[in-house]
N, C-alpha and C positions, 0 to 999 in steps of 0.2 A: 669492652665488648664481651669478654669472657664472663664477667660478673653478670651481665644482662642475660646471657645464655643460661647460667646456673640459676639465676633468679626465676627466669621463665620456666625452666625445667622443674624447679622445686614447686612453683605455683601450680603447674599442671599436675604434678604428682599429688599434691595436697588436695586439689580439686577432685581428682579421680578417687582418692580415698574417701573424701567426704561424700561424694555422690554414691559410691558403693555402699557406704553405711546407711544412706538414706533409703536405698531401695529395699532394705530388709526391715523397715520400721513397722510394716504391716503385711499381712498375708496377701499374696497375689489373688486376683479375682477368681482364677480357676480353683484355688484352695477354698475360697468362700463358697463357690458353687458346689463343690464336692461335699462340704459340710451340710449344706441345705439338703442335698440328695440323701446323704447318710442319715440325717434326721428323719426324713420321710420313710426310710426303709427300716428304721429302728423300732423294736418292740412290735406289738400286734399292728400290722399295717396291711393296706390293700396291695395286691400285686400291681406293679407299675403300669400294666396295660389299662388300668381303670382310672388313671389320672396322668396328666402331663404337666411338667414344670417348665415355665419360660422365664428366664432370668431378665429382670429389668435393670436393677442397679443396687449399689450400696448407697444408702441415703445418708448415713452418718456413721461415726465411730467414736468410741470413748474408752477410757480405762476404768476397770472395776476390779478392785482387790488384786491388782497386779496382772489382770488379764486384759487382752485386747478384745473389745466387743464391737462387732460390726452389725449395724442395723441394715438388714437386707429386705428388699422389696422384690416380689416376684409374682407372676401370674400362675394360678392353679386352674387348669382346664379339666373339666369332667366330660368325657365323651358319652358316658352312660349315666342315667339318673341313679339316685340312691336306691330306689326300688329295683331298677333293672340290674344294678350291680349286685344287690342282695340275692335276687333270683338266679342270676347267672352263677354266682359263687356257690349257692346251695345245690345247684345241679351238677357241678363239676364232678366228673367220674373218670377214672382211668379207662381208656378205651379197650385195654386187653382184659383187665380183671373185673371191671364194672364197679369197683370200690370207689368210694368218695376219696378225692385226692386232698392233699394238704394245701392250704392257702396261707401264704406268708409273704412278707417283705424280706425276711431273713429267717434262718433256722430257729432263732429264739422266739420269733413272733408267729410261729405256725399254729394253725388249728387244723384238726382233722376229725373225721367222723362227726361233723358238726350238723346241728339242726339249723333251720331257717332263723330261729331266735338267736342262736349264737352268731350267725353271720350278721344279722341286724345289729347286734351288740358291737361286733368288730367294726362295721361300717360307721355306726354312731360314734364309737370312740375315736376313730380316725378323724371324723369331722370335728369333734370336740377338741381333740389334741391340737388340731391345726386351726382352731378358732373359726371354723366355717359356721356362719350364723344361722343356717337353715338347711333342711334336707335339699340337696342339689338336684337340679333337672339336667337332662342330657343337654350338653352345650353350654352350661353355665361356666363362667370364668370369674374367679375371685382374685382380687389383688390382696396378697397376704404380706404382712410386714412382721418381721420377728428379729430378735437379737440373738447372735451366735458368738459364743466366747471361745477365744483361742489363747494358747500359751506358747511363748517362744522358747524353743529348746535348741540344743546344739545341732540337732538334725533338721531344724526348721520349725515352721509353725504347725501346731497340733490342735485339732478341734477338741474342745473340752465338753461343751454342752450347748444346747439351745435353751435360752432363758424364756420360760413360759410367760412370766409377768410382762404385760405390755404387748403380747402377740395380738394381732388384729387381722381381720379379713373383711373385705366388703365386695359385694357383687358388682362387677363392672360390665358384664355382658350376660344378659339373660338368655338361656337356651329355651328349647321347646318343652312344654309341659307334657308329662306322660303318665 
């Protein structure tokens, strides 16, 4: 009877260790979501009020050069058309000074004292960087798929980069023309 108790205890302990090891074989979904959000705010980017991300799923994963790569699929919603976004950004001014304000996703991606042409360039590069196939209309929703690479460290999973090759987007809901 004692042997059975020891065997059962050892079996439970071994199972717990194995299950604990399995849970850290890939990043948790919130880490994947944070990486996608960080990628959208990186470099010259639109302020977040000009687009919304809705997460759909991780569709696949694979290993590449020692990195864990997650293929993520998400919806990108545009509440304002590409022209409307450009016009609104070009008109932004500080309410107290009347000066044009900086537009950025983060401090490294800011532009200030910009012309409408510079804003159009920013908006265009945002669309190109995220594989948006056309100038968007207000209400357009694109299904975007991209690969995001992670490295496992002693502190946990760390986002390394978004892999541009293979990124795609397709219009799944058409908004109104403006």
